[in-house]
MDTraj code that builds the backbone (N, CA, C; nanometers):
import mdtraj as md
import numpy as np

residues = "MET GLY TRP GLY LEU PRO ALA SER VAL ALA LEU LYS LEU VAL TYR PRO ASP ARG PRO VAL VAL CYS VAL THR GLY ASP GLY GLY TYR MET MET THR VAL SER ALA ILE SER THR ALA VAL GLN TYR GLN ILE PRO MET ILE CYS VAL VAL PHE ASN ASP ASN SER LEU GLY MET VAL ARG GLN HIS GLN PRO GLU ASP LYS ARG ILE ALA SER GLU PHE VAL ASP THR ASP ASN SER ALA ILE ALA LYS GLY MET GLY ALA PHE GLY VAL GLN ILE LYS ASP SER ARG ASP LEU PRO ASN ALA LEU ARG GLU ALA GLN ASN SER GLY LEU PRO ALA VAL ILE ASP ILE LEU ILE ASP ARG ALA PRO SER PRO ASP ASP TRP ARG ALA ASP LEU ARG THR ALA GLY GLU THR".split()
xyz = np.array([
    [-0.8493, 0.3143, -0.7888],
    [-0.7803, 0.2458, -0.6822],
    [-0.7066, 0.1246, -0.7364],
    [-0.5875, 0.1023, -0.6849],
    [-0.5102, -0.0149, -0.7223],
    [-0.4180, 0.0060, -0.8399],
    [-0.4195, 0.1231, -0.8991],
    [-0.3419, 0.1488, -1.0194],
    [-0.1923, 0.1601, -0.9915],
    [-0.1538, 0.2060, -0.8736],
    [-0.0141, 0.2379, -0.8442],
    [0.0814, 0.1209, -0.8551],
    [0.0439, 0.0048, -0.8021],
    [0.1349, -0.1092, -0.8007],
    [0.1653, -0.1602, -0.9413],
    [0.0668, -0.1952, -1.0233],
    [0.1017, -0.2414, -1.1585],
    [0.1673, -0.1313, -1.2428],
    [0.1297, -0.0070, -1.2192],
    [0.1924, 0.1034, -1.2926],
    [0.3397, 0.1147, -1.2573],
    [0.3744, 0.0924, -1.1314],
    [0.5153, 0.1014, -1.0913],
    [0.5968, -0.0142, -1.1500],
    [0.5357, -0.1317, -1.1638],
    [0.6049, -0.2432, -1.2302],
    [0.6339, -0.2049, -1.3756],
    [0.5347, -0.1497, -1.4434],
    [0.5532, -0.1071, -1.5823],
    [0.6567, 0.0047, -1.5926],
    [0.6530, 0.0984, -1.4985],
    [0.7471, 0.2102, -1.5001],
    [0.8911, 0.1610, -1.4864],
    [0.9115, 0.0594, -1.4036],
    [1.0464, 0.0035, -1.3868],
    [1.0937, -0.0622, -1.5159],
    [1.0010, -0.1186, -1.5946],
    [1.0394, -0.1743, -1.7250],
    [1.0830, -0.0639, -1.8209],
    [1.0149, 0.0487, -1.8152],
    [1.0470, 0.1613, -1.9036],
    [1.1770, 0.2291, -1.8610],
    [1.1999, 0.2398, -1.7303],
    [1.3190, 0.3054, -1.6756],
    [1.3946, 0.2079, -1.5850],
    [1.4583, 0.1057, -1.6418],
    [1.5217, 0.0024, -1.5586],
    [1.6373, 0.0518, -1.4727],
    [1.6993, 0.1622, -1.5087],
    [1.8140, 0.2119, -1.4326],
    [1.7752, 0.3126, -1.3245],
    [1.6483, 0.3423, -1.3127],
    [1.6023, 0.4377, -1.2117],
    [1.5301, 0.3634, -1.0998],
    [1.5456, 0.4105, -0.9763],
    [1.4664, 0.3489, -0.8685],
    [1.3197, 0.3863, -0.8866],
    [1.2320, 0.2906, -0.8628],
    [1.0879, 0.3140, -0.8719],
    [1.0247, 0.2736, -0.7397],
    [0.9506, 0.3668, -0.6813],
    [0.8840, 0.3418, -0.5539],
    [0.7363, 0.3764, -0.5685],
    [0.6526, 0.2788, -0.5421],
    [0.5075, 0.2977, -0.5393],
    [0.4670, 0.3296, -0.3969],
    [0.3799, 0.4253, -0.3781],
    [0.3250, 0.4568, -0.2463],
    [0.1739, 0.4389, -0.2569],
    [0.1194, 0.3489, -0.1758],
    [-0.0223, 0.3153, -0.1877],
    [-0.0807, 0.2792, -0.0519],
    [-0.2098, 0.2743, -0.0456],
    [-0.2777, 0.2246, 0.0731],
    [-0.2957, 0.0747, 0.0624],
    [-0.3334, 0.0138, 0.1729],
    [-0.3483, -0.1311, 0.1726],
    [-0.4646, -0.1776, 0.0864],
    [-0.5683, -0.0978, 0.0725],
    [-0.6801, -0.1351, -0.0140],
    [-0.6388, -0.1415, -0.1596],
    [-0.5698, -0.0387, -0.2064],
    [-0.5210, -0.0373, -0.3444],
    [-0.4212, -0.1484, -0.3699],
    [-0.3353, -0.1729, -0.2726],
    [-0.2373, -0.2811, -0.2843],
    [-0.3065, -0.4158, -0.3013],
    [-0.4072, -0.4415, -0.2173],
    [-0.4747, -0.5708, -0.2225],
    [-0.5529, -0.5915, -0.3518],
    [-0.5946, -0.4822, -0.4158],
    [-0.6694, -0.4961, -0.5413],
    [-0.5829, -0.5480, -0.6547],
    [-0.4524, -0.5232, -0.6466],
    [-0.3634, -0.5629, -0.7567],
    [-0.2367, -0.6309, -0.7058],
    [-0.2464, -0.6987, -0.5915],
    [-0.1300, -0.7615, -0.5293],
    [-0.0617, -0.8612, -0.6223],
    [-0.1326, -0.9154, -0.7187],
    [-0.0721, -1.0117, -0.8115],
    [0.0416, -0.9499, -0.8928],
    [0.0478, -0.8175, -0.8986],
    [0.1588, -0.7522, -0.9688],
    [0.2927, -0.7829, -0.9012],
    [0.2918, -0.8125, -0.7717],
    [0.4163, -0.8522, -0.7036],
    [0.4654, -0.9844, -0.7614],
    [0.3754, -1.0783, -0.7818],
    [0.4126, -1.2062, -0.8422],
    [0.4714, -1.1857, -0.9818],
    [0.4114, -1.0983, -1.0588],
    [0.4630, -1.0676, -1.1927],
    [0.6026, -1.0078, -1.1840],
    [0.6225, -0.9153, -1.0898],
    [0.7541, -0.8535, -1.0727],
    [0.8587, -0.9568, -1.0323],
    [0.8204, -1.0521, -0.9474],
    [0.9133, -1.1594, -0.9093],
    [0.9443, -1.2460, -1.0308],
    [0.8409, -1.2855, -1.1041],
    [0.8584, -1.3728, -1.2203],
    [0.9538, -1.3129, -1.3229],
    [0.9422, -1.1821, -1.3455],
    [1.0245, -1.1163, -1.4476],
    [1.1413, -1.0378, -1.3885],
    [1.1703, -1.0586, -1.2606],
    [1.2845, -0.9974, -1.1924],
    [1.2865, -0.8450, -1.2099],
    [1.1786, -0.7835, -1.1672],
    [1.1624, -0.6379, -1.1772],
    [1.1722, -0.5799, -1.0356],
    [1.2886, -0.5245, -1.0004],
    [1.3118, -0.4812, -0.8616],
    [1.2578, -0.3419, -0.8282],
    [1.1270, -0.3315, -0.8170],
    [1.0656, -0.2057, -0.7735],
    [1.0272, -0.2178, -0.6260],
    [0.9959, -0.1051, -0.5636],
    [0.9593, -0.1028, -0.4218],
    [0.8163, -0.0520, -0.4089],
    [0.7393, -0.1181, -0.3248],
    [0.6029, -0.0744, -0.2956],
    [0.5918, -0.0447, -0.1463],
    [0.5616, 0.0788, -0.1128],
    [0.5395, 0.1208, 0.0257],
    [0.3888, 0.1216, 0.0483],
    [0.3441, 0.0409, 0.1430],
    [0.2008, 0.0258, 0.1698],
    [0.1675, 0.0895, 0.3045],
    [0.0773, 0.1872, 0.3043],
    [0.0258, 0.2437, 0.4286],
    [-0.0916, 0.1565, 0.4719],
    [-0.0744, 0.0853, 0.5816],
    [-0.1662, -0.0193, 0.6225],
    [-0.2463, 0.0211, 0.7456],
    [-0.3745, 0.0514, 0.7240],
    [-0.4656, 0.0748, 0.8368],
    [-0.5780, -0.0291, 0.8381],
    [-0.5575, -0.1376, 0.7645],
    [-0.6523, -0.2485, 0.7586],
    [-0.7924, -0.2041, 0.7176],
    [-0.7976, -0.1164, 0.6166],
    [-0.9296, -0.0739, 0.5684],
    [-0.9206, -0.0165, 0.4281],
    [-1.0346, -0.0123, 0.3639],
    [-1.0501, 0.0658, 0.2414],
    [-1.0866, 0.2060, 0.2895],
    [-0.9833, 0.2863, 0.3149],
    [-1.0023, 0.4139, 0.3834],
    [-1.1080, 0.5039, 0.3232],
    [-1.1013, 0.5277, 0.1931],
    [-1.1958, 0.6199, 0.1304],
    [-1.3383, 0.5646, 0.1381],
    [-1.3532, 0.4345, 0.1160],
    [-1.4857, 0.3732, 0.1243],
    [-1.5375, 0.3824, 0.2671],
    [-1.4536, 0.3442, 0.3620],
    [-1.4919, 0.3450, 0.5038],
    [-1.5323, 0.4846, 0.5506],
    [-1.4587, 0.5854, 0.5044],
    [-1.4853, 0.7219, 0.5492],
    [-1.6193, 0.7761, 0.4989],
    [-1.6725, 0.7154, 0.3949],
    [-1.8005, 0.7612, 0.3411],
    [-1.9172, 0.6735, 0.3849],
    [-1.8920, 0.5832, 0.4778],
    [-1.9984, 0.4993, 0.5320],
    [-2.0331, 0.5473, 0.6730],
    [-2.1599, 0.5481, 0.7067],
    [-2.1960, 0.5824, 0.8448],
    [-2.1324, 0.4824, 0.9418],
    [-2.0930, 0.5300, 1.0593],
    [-2.0230, 0.4441, 1.1550],
    [-2.1007, 0.3181, 1.1904],
    [-2.2309, 0.3265, 1.1957],
    [-2.3104, 0.2102, 1.2342],
    [-2.3462, 0.1197, 1.1153],
    [-2.2975, 0.1540, 0.9945],
    [-2.3310, 0.0746, 0.8760],
    [-2.2089, 0.0530, 0.7878],
    [-2.0969, 0.0181, 0.8479],
    [-1.9759, -0.0097, 0.7711],
    [-1.9859, -0.1500, 0.7132],
    [-1.9732, -0.1595, 0.5824],
    [-1.9874, -0.2874, 0.5140],
    [-1.8669, -0.3083, 0.4225],
    [-1.7963, -0.4187, 0.4430],
    [-1.6875, -0.4622, 0.3542],
    [-1.5797, -0.3562, 0.3334],
    [-1.5549, -0.2749, 0.4346],
    [-1.4517, -0.1716, 0.4202],
    [-1.3407, -0.1851, 0.5237],
    [-1.3488, -0.2851, 0.6086],
    [-1.2447, -0.3075, 0.7090],
    [-1.1902, -0.4489, 0.6930],
    [-1.0593, -0.4630, 0.7028],
    [-0.9933, -0.5920, 0.6852],
    [-0.9518, -0.6499, 0.8197],
    [-0.9284, -0.7799, 0.8212],
    [-0.8598, -0.8394, 0.9357],
    [-0.7156, -0.7898, 0.9302],
    [-0.6452, -0.7939, 1.0424],
    [-0.5049, -0.7515, 1.0427],
    [-0.4291, -0.8333, 0.9390],
    [-0.3628, -0.7639, 0.8480],
    [-0.2935, -0.8293, 0.7375],
    [-0.1495, -0.7818, 0.7314],
    [-0.0570, -0.8756, 0.7262],
    [0.0848, -0.8441, 0.7102],
    [0.1157, -0.8515, 0.5600],
    [0.1117, -0.7368, 0.4955],
    [0.1333, -0.7325, 0.3508],
    [0.2759, -0.7695, 0.3115],
    [0.3695, -0.7523, 0.4024],
    [0.5073, -0.7936, 0.3731],
    [0.5171, -0.9458, 0.3677],
    [0.4394, -1.0151, 0.4494],
    [0.4389, -1.1619, 0.4487],
    [0.3815, -1.2148, 0.3176],
    [0.2798, -1.1456, 0.2651],
    [0.2241, -1.1843, 0.1350],
    [0.3327, -1.1726, 0.0280],
    [0.4077, -1.0635, 0.0319],
    [0.5160, -1.0425, -0.0657],
    [0.6228, -1.1511, -0.0525],
    [0.6609, -1.1821, 0.0698],
    [0.7610, -1.2874, 0.0919],
    [0.7116, -1.4205, 0.0378],
    [0.5832, -1.4477, 0.0550],
    [0.5253, -1.5717, 0.0046],
    [0.5340, -1.5837, -0.1465],
    [0.5462, -1.4709, -0.2140],
    [0.5592, -1.4704, -0.3603],
    [0.7053, -1.4681, -0.4048],
    [0.7973, -1.4592, -0.3095],
    [0.9391, -1.4562, -0.3436],
    [1.0004, -1.3175, -0.3466],
    [0.9259, -1.2181, -0.3031],
    [0.9762, -1.0801, -0.2982],
    [1.0368, -1.0515, -0.1609],
    [1.1030, -0.9381, -0.1494],
    [1.1495, -0.8892, -0.0202],
    [1.0299, -0.8263, 0.0495],
    [1.0178, -0.8475, 0.1786],
    [0.9096, -0.7845, 0.2527],
    [0.9516, -0.7530, 0.3943],
    [0.9072, -0.6379, 0.4434],
    [0.9321, -0.5989, 0.5816],
    [0.8132, -0.5164, 0.6288],
    [0.7740, -0.5378, 0.7530],
    [0.6668, -0.4588, 0.8130],
    [0.7273, -0.3716, 0.9216],
    [0.6886, -0.2437, 0.9229],
    [0.7394, -0.1520, 1.0246],
    [0.6228, -0.0839, 1.0959],
    [0.6496, -0.0454, 1.2206],
    [0.5478, 0.0210, 1.3021],
    [0.5880, 0.1637, 1.3377],
    [0.7133, 0.1967, 1.3150],
    [0.7669, 0.3267, 1.3547],
    [0.8254, 0.3940, 1.2310],
    [0.7839, 0.5161, 1.2039],
    [0.8310, 0.5871, 1.0844],
    [0.9829, 0.6055, 1.0830],
    [1.0454, 0.6008, 1.2005],
    [1.1915, 0.6148, 1.2049],
    [1.2615, 0.4945, 1.1431],
    [1.1891, 0.3841, 1.1259],
    [1.2471, 0.2647, 1.0633],
    [1.2381, 0.2673, 0.9107],
    [1.1687, 0.3647, 0.8546],
    [1.1494, 0.3694, 0.7096],
    [1.2792, 0.3864, 0.6304],
    [1.3695, 0.4775, 0.6671],
    [1.4925, 0.4905, 0.5861],
    [1.5709, 0.3589, 0.5754],
    [1.5847, 0.2872, 0.6858],
    [1.6565, 0.1604, 0.6829],
    [1.5803, 0.0564, 0.6001],
    [1.4477, 0.0539, 0.6132],
    [1.3671, -0.0401, 0.5347],
    [1.3814, -0.0125, 0.3853],
    [1.3849, 0.1135, 0.3476],
    [1.4040, 0.1484, 0.2054],
    [1.5410, 0.1037, 0.1560],
    [1.6436, 0.1236, 0.2385],
    [1.7781, 0.0782, 0.1997],
    [1.7818, -0.0737, 0.1831],
    [1.7228, -0.1462, 0.2780],
    [1.7202, -0.2925, 0.2694],
    [1.6447, -0.3390, 0.1451],
    [1.5331, -0.2755, 0.1170],
    [1.4543, -0.3114, -0.0008],
    [1.5344, -0.2873, -0.1279],
    [1.5980, -0.1718, -0.1378],
    [1.6780, -0.1384, -0.2566],
    [1.7944, -0.2361, -0.2711],
    [1.8609, -0.2665, -0.1616],
    [1.9770, -0.3550, -0.1663],
    [1.9415, -0.5008, -0.1912],
    [1.8158, -0.5380, -0.1705],
    [1.7760, -0.6778, -0.1905],
    [1.7824, -0.7188, -0.3376],
    [1.7655, -0.6221, -0.4277],
    [1.7637, -0.6531, -0.5700],
    [1.6373, -0.7246, -0.6144],
    [1.5397, -0.7334, -0.5259],
    [1.4135, -0.8016, -0.5531],
    [1.2982, -0.7012, -0.5573],
    [1.1854, -0.7404, -0.6146],
    [1.0657, -0.6601, -0.5898],
    [1.0456, -0.6577, -0.4382],
    [0.9990, -0.5460, -0.3858],
    [0.9951, -0.5313, -0.2403],
    [0.8672, -0.4633, -0.1944],
    [0.8212, -0.5048, -0.0761],
    [0.7056, -0.4420, -0.0124],
    [0.7452, -0.4000, 0.1283],
    [0.7244, -0.2721, 0.1574],
    [0.7429, -0.2192, 0.2917],
    [0.6040, -0.1867, 0.3438],
    [0.5588, -0.2635, 0.4391],
    [0.4245, -0.2510, 0.4959],
    [0.4344, -0.1648, 0.6209],
    [0.3772, -0.0444, 0.6164],
    [0.3855, 0.0485, 0.7280],
    [0.2519, 0.0512, 0.8012],
    [0.2527, 0.0072, 0.9262],
    [0.1306, 0.0096, 1.0055],
    [0.1007, 0.1529, 1.0479],
    [-0.0203, 0.1984, 1.0169],
    [-0.0613, 0.3351, 1.0525],
    [-0.1947, 0.3293, 1.1265],
    [-0.2233, 0.4353, 1.1997],
    [-0.3533, 0.4478, 1.2653],
    [-0.4545, 0.4986, 1.1637],
    [-0.5785, 0.4587, 1.1810],
    [-0.6847, 0.5157, 1.0985],
    [-0.7010, 0.6606, 1.1399],
    [-0.7072, 0.7464, 1.0430],
    [-0.7169, 0.8893, 1.0701],
    [-0.8501, 0.9419, 1.0167],
    [-0.8912, 1.0558, 1.0660],
    [-1.0118, 1.1163, 1.0097],
    [-0.9887, 1.1508, 0.8626],
    [-1.0955, 1.1524, 0.7895],
    [-1.0901, 1.1928, 0.6493],
    [-1.0703, 1.3434, 0.6404],
    [-0.9958, 1.3909, 0.5405],
    [-0.9895, 1.5365, 0.5205],
    [-1.1287, 1.5965, 0.5026],
    [-1.2242, 1.5155, 0.4534],
    [-1.3615, 1.5639, 0.4406],
    [-1.4190, 1.6042, 0.5755],
    [-1.3751, 1.5371, 0.6823],
    [-1.4255, 1.5684, 0.8152],
    [-1.3828, 1.7073, 0.8614],
    [-1.2783, 1.7597, 0.8021],
    [-1.2251, 1.8893, 0.8440],
    [-1.2868, 2.0054, 0.7667],
    [-1.3608, 1.9744, 0.6612],
    [-1.4198, 2.0795, 0.5793],
    [-1.5372, 2.1408, 0.6516],
    [-1.5436, 2.2714, 0.6460],
    [-1.6512, 2.3420, 0.7156],
    [-1.7639, 2.3743, 0.6165],
    [-1.8438, 2.2725, 0.5847],
    [-1.9597, 2.2988, 0.4995],
    [-2.0790, 2.2208, 0.5520],
    [-2.1850, 2.2178, 0.4788],
    [-2.3085, 2.1600, 0.5286],
    [-2.3365, 2.0200, 0.4772],
    [-2.2359, 1.9511, 0.4286],
    [-2.2599, 1.8154, 0.3793],
    [-2.2978, 1.7235, 0.4935],
    [-2.3747, 1.6218, 0.4613],
    [-2.4090, 1.5218, 0.5630],
    [-2.3057, 1.4108, 0.5628],
    [-2.2993, 1.3322, 0.6705],
    [-2.2043, 1.2200, 0.6803],
    [-2.2229, 1.1264, 0.5619],
    [-2.1144, 1.0896, 0.4985],
    [-2.1192, 0.9979, 0.3865],
    [-2.1401, 1.0643, 0.2523],
    [-2.1737, 1.1912, 0.2502],
    [-2.1956, 1.2621, 0.1245],
    [-2.0606, 1.2998, 0.0643],
    [-2.0454, 1.2811, -0.0649],
    [-1.9181, 1.3141, -0.1319],
    [-1.9237, 1.4482, -0.1984],
])
top = md.Topology()
chain = top.add_chain()
for i, resn in enumerate(residues, 1):
    res = top.add_residue(resn, chain, resSeq=i)
    for name in ("N", "CA", "C"):
        top.add_atom(name, md.element.get_by_symbol(name[0]), res)
traj = md.Trajectory(xyz[None], top)
């Protein structure tokens, strides 16, 4: 978890003429958010798309509902964090706004974060028809 953001900064250094877009969850983003500061410092214009459900989704999905510990966040505007570091940031609530947000991020010439608010969804594990117990991996 958290590998996507710093990897995308490095990838943009290797391929400076290609667009680089990281797609990550909010938990992974928060684990390595300092990579945005690095991208701003070294003027590395990559884009990070964050799917934000205010939780560590995989961790939360493997915890019993009555014993969730340290897997849910307070509402966090990840685009505001990016702006605070000097990057471009925008938060969207409707998937129809994504194409325009991507264009704005690309045109900004800055490292960019597009924070997409999503609903918490069931885990794909919940759809499997086997005999595992709740929380079992």
